[in-house]
N, C-alpha and C positions, 0 to 999 in steps of 0.2 A: 819299886813304885817311885814315881817322881813326886815328892811331897809338895814341891812348889811348881807344879805343872803350869799354873797360870801366869807365873812371873819369870820363868827362865827360858832362854833360847833352846836348851836341850828338850824341855818339856813341849815347847811349841813345835820343834821339828819332829819329835817322836809322834805327836798327835797328827801331824801333816803327812808323814812318810811311812809310819809303821803303826805302833800302838802305844799308848801311854795310859797308865793306871793312876787314878786320883781318888783320894779319900773324900767322900761327900758327906761326911758326918755332920757338917753344919746345916745340911738341909733338914727341915722339919718333916716328920713322917707321922701320919695319923691313920689308923684303921677306923673307918666309919662302918658300923654294923646296924642291922635292923631293917625291917621291911620298908621303912620311910626314908632310908638313907639317900636314895637317888632323888626323891622329891625335895628333900632338904637342900642338897647341893644344887639342884636344878633352879630353886628359887633364889639362891644366894650368889650364883655365878653366871657368867655370860655364855658359856658353850652349852650345847645340847647333851647333857649328861645322860638323859633318859634313853638316848639311842645306843649307848654303849652296852655291849654284851660282854660276858666273861672273856678275859684275854685281850680286850680292847682298852684303849686309853685315849686321852685328849688333854690338851692344854686348855685352861680356862682362867678367866679373871674373876677372883673373889672380890665382891663389891659390898659397900654399905648400902642401906636402903635408898640413899640419895645418889648412888652411882659412883662414889669415891672408890678408888682402887685400894684394896688392902694388900693383895699379892697375886702374882701369876702362879697358878698351881698346875702340877701335873697329876692327873687322876687316872689310876688303873682300876678297871673293874675286874674283881676277882669273883669267884663262885659265891661267897658269902659276905663279901665286904667291898668297900672302895678303899684303895690305898691312896692317900692324898699326900703328895710331896710338895712342900713349900720351898720357897727360895731360902738360901742360907741365912740363918739368923731370924727368920720370920715365923718359926714354928709356934712360939708362944702366942704371938698375935693372932695367927690363924686359928689356933686351938680356942682362944678366948672368944673370937667372933663366931666360930661354929657353935660352941657351947651355949652362948647367950641367945642363939637363934633356934635352939631346939625348944619347941613349944610343948605345952602340957600333954597333948594327945599324940605327939610324934613318937613313934617307936624307933628311936635312934640312940645308939650308944657310941661314944668315942673312946678309943684306946690309943694312948700316946705310944708311939713306936720309935721315937727318937733314940731311946736308950736301949730298947729291947731288940732293935733291928739295925744292923750296920748297913751302910750303903757305899758302894764304890762305883766309879765310872770308868769305863774303858773306852778311850777315844782313839780314832785313827782308822785309815783304810784297811788295816789288818786286824782290827778289833774283833769282828765276827769270826774270822778264820782262826784266830788265836783261841778264842773261847770254844769254838767247835773242836779244835784239836785237843784241848785239855779235858773237854766234857763228853765228846762224842755226840753231842746234840747238833741237829741241823738248825742253824740260826740264820743262814744267809737269806731265807725267805721270810724272816720275821719283818712284818710291815711297821712303818713308823708309828710310834705310840702304842704298839701292841706288846703283849707280854708272853712269856713262856716259862714254865717251871722246869728247870733242868737239874740233873745230878752233877755236881761239881766236887770231885774227889770224895764222894760219899755223903755230901751235904746238899739237901734240896735248897736251891736258890731261885729267886724270881729274877728273870732277866727281862729288861724292857728296852726296846729300841727307841731312843729319844732323839734320833737324828733330826736336825733342823735344816742344816745346809750340807748338801753333798759336796765334795766326796768324803767329808770327815764323818765316818760312822761314829755314833755315840750310843753306848749301851750302859744302862745302870744295872747293877747287881745288888739285890737286897737279900740279906740273909739274917737269920736269928742270931743275935750277938752272943748268945750262950754257946752256940756251936762254933762260931768264928773265933 
């Protein structure tokens, strides 16, 4: 793993020509559960979260009631939850904003996942092929912002395609930290 992927020439070239693995532990992660989870995030952010089905995701801007930006989030719709990923170092701020906007009748719970779940990123044109090779899962058809749960050496992990600019494929790998 290239620990300083973002600041070294080697990391840059690996991400452009092959694959580079980076620790994204600094990103905040929150599981939002309950029947009103989508409605809550819908009213607090700019993207149409209500249209997401399980396995789909979107980028959205979390805002204050007067439209000030708190953070740009990546939201993954899972079967029974939304996985919300914040920018590095913004997890606490995002958590506090979500928590204070859960109203009395909202059936929503938040579960901090920053310590319970690790997150890695695999960047580069060979990222999907490399992950397919070690997992046996077909990931080349995974659409941008969508997720798949795969078995990686006996451990279930959530893989999300977070590619923003082609040709540099970007995948995040989220796994239970107790297993990893």
